[in-house]
C-alpha positions as a printed NumPy array, in Angstrom:
array([[  4.314,  30.227,   2.426],
       [  5.048,  27.964,   5.473],
       [  6.93 ,  24.72 ,   4.846],
       [  6.595,  21.877,   7.322],
       [  8.862,  18.939,   7.573],
       [  6.772,  15.718,   7.004],
       [  6.74 ,  13.343,   9.73 ],
       [  5.96 ,   9.64 ,   9.478],
       [  6.015,   8.77 ,  13.114],
       [  8.356,   5.721,  12.757],
       [  6.324,   4.262,   9.821],
       [  7.766,   3.501,   6.419],
       [  6.687,   5.78 ,   3.372],
       [  7.156,   4.781,  -0.174],
       [ 10.51 ,   6.746,  -1.236],
       [ 10.378,   5.881,  -4.73 ],
       [  9.542,   3.173,  -7.567],
       [ 10.729,   1.928, -10.905],
       [  9.92 ,  -0.915, -13.311],
       [  9.577,  -3.936, -11.088],
       [ 10.778,  -2.456,  -7.807],
       [  9.891,  -0.165,  -4.653],
       [ 12.272,   1.989,  -2.395],
       [ 11.199,   1.588,   1.085],
       [ 13.257,   2.508,   4.216],
       [ 16.231,   3.072,   2.084],
       [ 16.09 ,  -0.345,   0.449],
       [ 14.941,  -1.623,  -2.924],
       [ 12.336,  -4.207,  -2.709],
       [ 11.471,  -6.108,  -5.907],
       [  7.936,  -7.293,  -6.673],
       [  4.702,  -6.493,  -4.661],
       [  4.989,  -4.712,  -1.356],
       [  2.514,  -4.505,   1.546],
       [  3.153,  -1.442,   3.875],
       [  1.179,  -0.849,   7.077],
       [  1.465,  -0.533,  10.742],
       [  4.982,  -1.756,  11.69 ],
       [  6.481,  -1.133,   8.112],
       [  6.871,  -3.765,   5.475],
       [  4.886,  -7.06 ,   5.497],
       [  5.14 , -10.184,   3.378],
       [  2.809, -10.114,   0.517],
       [  2.897, -12.195,  -2.478],
       [  0.499, -10.26 ,  -4.68 ],
       [ -3.183, -10.405,  -5.571],
       [ -3.543, -14.137,  -4.577],
       [ -2.443, -13.502,  -1.077],
       [ -5.634, -12.453,   0.372],
       [ -4.619, -13.442,   3.891],
       [ -2.237, -10.785,   4.289],
       [ -4.416,  -8.138,   3.476],
       [ -7.227,  -9.527,   5.884],
       [ -4.514,  -9.655,   8.485],
       [ -4.572,  -5.694,   8.534],
       [ -8.1  ,  -5.682,   9.636],
       [ -8.476,  -3.698,  12.87 ],
       [ -5.074,  -2.234,  12.523],
       [ -6.029,   0.208,   9.592],
       [ -9.138,   2.149,   8.347],
       [ -8.208,   2.192,   4.761],
       [ -6.239,  -0.086,   2.448],
       [ -4.821,   1.214,  -0.666],
       [ -4.501,  -1.29 ,  -3.277],
       [ -2.123,  -0.256,  -6.329],
       [ -2.79 ,  -2.297,  -9.335],
       [  0.4  ,  -1.52 , -11.318],
       [  0.781,   1.011, -14.042],
       [ -3.057,   1.357, -14.539],
       [ -6.07 ,   0.744, -12.541],
       [ -7.515,  -2.751, -13.067],
       [-10.375,  -4.843, -11.752],
       [ -9.866,  -6.459,  -8.417],
       [-10.233, -10.232,  -8.033],
       [-13.594, -10.96 ,  -6.485],
       [-12.348, -13.197,  -3.794],
       [ -9.861, -10.378,  -2.583],
       [-12.331,  -7.641,  -2.708],
       [-15.001,  -9.63 ,  -0.839],
       [-12.614, -10.759,   1.944],
       [-11.269,  -7.21 ,   2.507],
       [-14.744,  -5.738,   2.55 ],
       [-15.945,  -8.33 ,   5.082],
       [-13.223,  -7.152,   7.618],
       [-14.876,  -3.543,   7.606],
       [-11.644,  -1.955,   5.953],
       [-12.044,   0.639,   3.258],
       [-10.602,  -0.62 ,   0.008],
       [ -9.381,   2.109,  -2.362],
       [ -8.241,   0.699,  -5.653],
       [ -6.018,   2.784,  -8.069],
       [ -2.977,   2.723, -10.143],
       [  0.115,   2.064,  -7.945],
       [  1.805,   5.177,  -8.201],
       [ -1.365,   7.056,  -7.13 ],
       [ -1.804,   4.594,  -4.224],
       [  1.67 ,   5.038,  -3.137],
       [  1.401,   8.833,  -2.965],
       [ -2.136,   8.638,  -1.224],
       [ -0.543,   6.183,   1.4  ],
       [  2.219,   8.646,   2.024],
       [ -0.204,  11.721,   2.497],
       [ -2.58 ,   9.914,   4.898],
       [  0.419,   8.298,   6.751],
       [  1.92 ,  11.693,   7.266],
       [ -1.277,  12.746,   8.793],
       [ -1.067,  10.146,  11.291],
       [ -3.941,   8.115,   9.893],
       [ -4.256,   4.252,   9.976],
       [ -3.64 ,   3.233,   6.438],
       [ -1.909,   0.322,   4.575],
       [ -0.819,   0.148,   0.909],
       [ -0.659,  -3.185,  -0.946],
       [  1.186,  -2.14 ,  -4.231],
       [  1.933,  -4.113,  -7.447],
       [  4.961,  -2.897,  -9.101],
       [  4.706,  -0.75 , -12.422],
       [  6.342,  -2.1  , -15.589],
       [  6.515,  -5.762, -14.529],
       [  8.393,  -7.58 , -11.903]])
């Protein structure tokens, strides 16, 4: 078997997570996170639609992690993101983080908006 080192080309993958936090770039970040081109971006959670819309044109796919389990997306958020032409993939946050890391390692144009598992 051939093992290749994963390269993220200067972008920030999700390194780990736990109840209420994410580990990104060697730092612990509490609460929701938005990762995309350029690294970590301010995001206040599901009510902060503007931050997700700002990713338009910079990414092809936005992974939306809804916490420990998949949950319905607020209609306003879904409609706003879909109007930008971005793909919106909704899943549990751990799955969204892994999917983001895989596509990021492939050099794809992706972002991940992640609600922490186990509360804030």
